[in-house]
Structures are given as C-alpha cells and as structure tokens.
N, C-alpha and C positions, 0 to 999 in steps of 0.2 A: 337633669335638662333635654336631653335627645330622647327622654321618655316619658317628657308632655306634648314636647313639640311633636310626637308619634300618638298620641292617640286625642291630640287634636285636629293629626289630620283625618285620625279614624273617624272622628267623630263629625267634620265636613263631609268625610265621605259618605257616610249616613244618612246624614240630613238632606243631601244632596239624591242621591237612588230612592227616597220617599218621598219625593218633595210631586206636588202634584198643583194640575191644574184643571175644573172642568169648570165644563161650561154646556148651558142646553138652552137649544134650537127648536123651535118649531116644525113637525116636517110639514104637517095639515091642520086646516079646524075645516067644521064642516055646520051646518046649521042644527045643526041637531043639539039639545039641552044638553050643558055640562053638569053633571046629579056628579052619586060620593061613590062611583064607583070604578074606582082606578084598577088596571091591572100592571104589569109591568114585567120585561125580558129582561136580563141580561148574559152577558160575555166579555168575556177576554178578547182579546185582540190581541194577537203577536205580530207586529212589524207591517201594521195598517191592514194587512188581510189574511190572516190565519182567522178565523172563526173557533172558541175554542166549545164554545153549549153549538151543535148544532140543531136545538132546535128553536135558536136566536131566531124573534120576529112578533109576529102582528099576534100571528095564532098564539102563541105559547101565551101573550099577555093575555090575548083576552079568555085564557080558561084560567090562569093565574086569578084573573078582576072578576067571573065570573058575569061574564059580559052578556046578554042576550037582546041587549036595544043599541041600536044606530048610535057609532062612534061619535065624540065633540070632534075632542083632540087627541094629535096626535104628539109626543117629542121626544125629542130625545136626546139625552144627559152622554157627554165625554164627558171621561177623566185623565186626563195626557200625566203617562208614567216615561219613564228614561227611558225604556227597551219594551211598553206593552200598553194598549190603553183598555179601561172596563166601560162597554159601554148600553146604555139603558134606553132601552125604549117603555116610553110610559105611555098610557094610552086612560082618556075621560071620558065617561060614559051616565049614560041615566041611568 
C-alpha cells in the first residue's frame, strides 16, 4: 500500500512538472500580403527574463525563413511551464 501511494505521488509530480499552457498573440500586422514564407526564432526563457538563445528575434526569424520581402504578420507563441517558458517569434511574408 505504501509503495502504491509513493508511485501515485511521483506520477502526479511528474504530470505537474511537464504541464504547460500555450498562448499565441499577435505582435503586429502590416499591409504586406501574407504569403507562404514563415520564419521562426525560438528561445527558452528562465524566470521570465533570462533568454538562453542570444540570437532570438526578428533577425534570426528572417534568416531561417529566407525572407526577402516585406513582413506581413508577426506573432509570438509562449508556452509556460512551471520554471521556464518557451517563446517562439513567428513571422509571415510573401
């Protein structure tokens, strides 16, 4: 019985530690047409302020998406975990 309770507590602890919530919010939009090019820049954020990817931002997203025209939409996707966040900057262009 004691072993069963211990396993239950460990399973609950594991479930809580990997639980997450994802939110996608628009950052800005322009008059440029939305095309099929998408660029993404991702970083893990500790304690809400420490970005582990120093290249995180528009520059990295533009390079990864090979975008050469005007940017139409910029979105930011944030996934919250208990001790850290994962942020992804997503840009759409033609």
